[in-house]
C-alpha positions as CSV (number, residue, x, y, z in Angstrom):
1,M,76.1,110.8,81.2
2,K,79.4,110.6,79.5
3,V,79.7,108.0,76.7
4,F,83.0,106.2,76.6
5,R,84.5,105.5,73.2
6,M,87.0,103.1,74.6
7,K,87.5,99.9,72.5
8,V,87.6,96.4,73.8
9,E,91.2,96.0,72.7
10,E,92.2,98.8,75.1
11,I,91.0,96.8,78.2
12,M,91.1,93.1,77.2
13,T,93.6,90.5,78.5
14,L,95.8,89.3,75.6
15,E,96.5,85.6,75.2
16,P,94.0,84.2,77.8
17,V,94.5,80.8,79.3
18,T,92.4,78.2,77.7
19,V,91.5,74.5,77.8
20,T,90.3,72.1,75.1
21,P,87.1,70.1,74.9
22,R,89.3,67.0,75.7
23,S,90.6,68.5,78.9
24,T,89.1,67.2,82.1
25,V,87.0,69.3,84.5
26,R,89.7,68.7,87.1
27,E,92.3,70.2,84.7
28,A,90.1,73.2,83.9
29,A,89.4,73.8,87.6
30,A,93.2,73.7,88.3
31,V,93.8,76.2,85.5
32,M,91.1,78.5,86.9
33,K,92.5,78.3,90.4
34,K,96.1,78.9,89.3
35,N,95.2,81.9,87.2
36,H,92.6,83.3,89.6
37,V,89.8,83.3,86.9
38,G,86.2,82.2,87.0
39,G,86.0,81.0,83.4
40,L,88.0,79.8,80.4
41,P,87.6,79.8,76.7
42,V,87.5,76.3,75.3
43,V,89.4,76.1,72.0
44,E,90.2,73.8,69.1
45,G,93.4,75.3,67.8
46,D,92.8,79.0,68.0
47,Q,89.0,78.7,67.4
48,V,86.7,79.3,70.3
49,V,84.2,76.3,70.6
50,G,82.9,76.9,74.1
51,M,83.3,78.4,77.6
52,I,83.7,76.6,80.9
53,T,83.0,78.5,84.1
54,D,83.1,77.9,87.8
55,S,79.3,77.7,87.7
56,D,79.5,74.9,85.1
57,V,81.8,73.0,87.5
58,I,79.7,73.6,90.5
59,S,76.5,72.6,88.6
60,L,78.0,69.1,88.3
61,L,77.7,68.5,92.0
62,K,74.4,66.7,92.7
63,T,72.9,68.4,95.7
64,G,69.9,66.7,97.1
65,D,67.2,68.4,99.1
66,L,68.1,69.2,102.6
67,S,66.1,67.3,105.2
68,H,64.1,69.3,107.7
69,D,63.5,66.3,109.9
70,L,65.1,66.2,113.3
71,W,66.9,62.9,113.9
72,L,67.9,61.8,117.3
73,P,70.0,58.6,117.4
74,S,69.3,55.7,119.6
75,P,72.2,54.2,121.6
76,L,72.8,51.5,118.8
77,E,72.7,54.2,116.1
78,I,75.5,56.1,117.9
79,I,77.8,53.3,116.9
80,E,76.3,53.3,113.4
81,V,76.8,57.0,112.7
82,P,80.6,57.0,112.3
83,V,80.3,54.1,109.9
84,R,77.6,55.7,107.9
85,E,79.5,59.0,107.7
86,F,82.6,57.1,106.5
87,I,80.5,55.4,103.8
88,N,79.0,58.8,102.8
89,W,82.5,60.4,102.6
90,E,83.6,57.5,100.4
91,H,80.6,58.1,98.1
92,T,81.4,61.9,98.1
93,K,85.0,61.2,97.2
94,K,83.9,59.0,94.3
95,A,81.4,61.6,93.1
96,L,84.1,64.3,93.1
97,S,86.5,61.9,91.3
98,D,83.8,61.2,88.7
99,I,83.2,64.9,88.2
100,G,86.9,65.6,87.9
101,S,87.3,63.1,85.1
102,T,84.4,64.5,83.1
103,L,85.5,66.1,79.8
104,V,85.1,69.9,79.4
105,G,83.4,69.3,76.1
106,E,80.5,67.6,77.9
107,V,79.8,70.5,80.2
108,M,81.0,73.6,78.4
109,S,78.6,76.3,77.3
110,H,78.2,76.7,73.5
111,P,77.7,78.5,71.2
112,V,79.7,81.3,72.8
113,A,79.0,85.0,72.6
114,T,82.2,86.7,71.4
115,I,83.2,90.3,70.6
116,A,85.6,92.0,68.2
117,P,88.6,93.9,69.5
118,V,87.4,97.1,67.8
119,A,84.0,97.0,69.4
120,E,83.3,99.7,72.0
121,I,83.0,98.7,75.6
122,E,79.4,99.7,75.7
123,E,78.7,96.9,73.2
124,A,80.7,94.4,75.4
125,A,78.7,95.5,78.5
126,T,75.4,95.2,76.6
127,T,76.3,91.7,75.4
128,M,77.4,90.5,78.8
129,L,74.2,91.8,80.4
130,S,71.9,90.4,77.7
131,K,73.6,87.0,77.6
132,K,74.1,86.9,81.4
133,V,77.8,86.2,81.1
134,N,80.8,87.7,83.0
135,R,83.4,87.4,80.2
136,L,83.6,87.5,76.4
137,P,86.3,85.9,74.3
138,V,87.7,88.5,71.9
139,V,87.9,87.1,68.4
140,E,89.5,88.6,65.3
141,N,89.2,86.8,61.9
142,G,87.8,83.8,63.7
143,R,90.8,83.5,66.0
144,L,90.9,84.0,69.8
145,I,93.1,86.9,70.7
146,G,92.0,87.9,74.1
147,I,89.2,88.0,76.7
148,V,87.3,90.9,78.3
149,T,85.5,90.7,81.7
150,R,83.1,92.8,83.5
151,A,85.9,93.9,85.8
152,D,88.0,95.0,82.8
153,I,85.1,97.2,81.7
154,V,84.8,98.8,85.2
155,E,88.5,99.4,85.3
156,G,88.5,100.9,81.8
157,I,85.7,103.3,82.9
158,A,87.6,104.2,86.0
159,R,90.7,105.2,84.1
160,G,88.9,106.7,81.2
161,E,89.3,110.4,80.4
């Protein structure tokens, strides 16, 4: 098997979009959606202090156990069902609003695995697999300079010589 000597700096995205610990989850989700990314470095100045991912956002949703009971409404309950569903929707909207106003610093993952720009892509891949992450902030002299994803590694291998 061919060993690639490609460096992280050859495949990383420069100047990644970021959020701060004081950003809200709603703001972070909007940045992720706008930029078509599944995770963002959380920074204080140019220092990486955490990561927030789509999984972090989804984990905020409290999902109860699904009922396996069959429920057949009585004639009086048929009137009650739309009212109950409206109330449930109002609770859902409130829960989503509460989640959206949560600060990124409360839900971000930290400490964060990072990688140097001069590291080889094999090291990046090994770190991603061992830490079970899909992206690594690229840090030089303690400063965020880029981000590398699993997709970047695959693309780098595809275009490698």
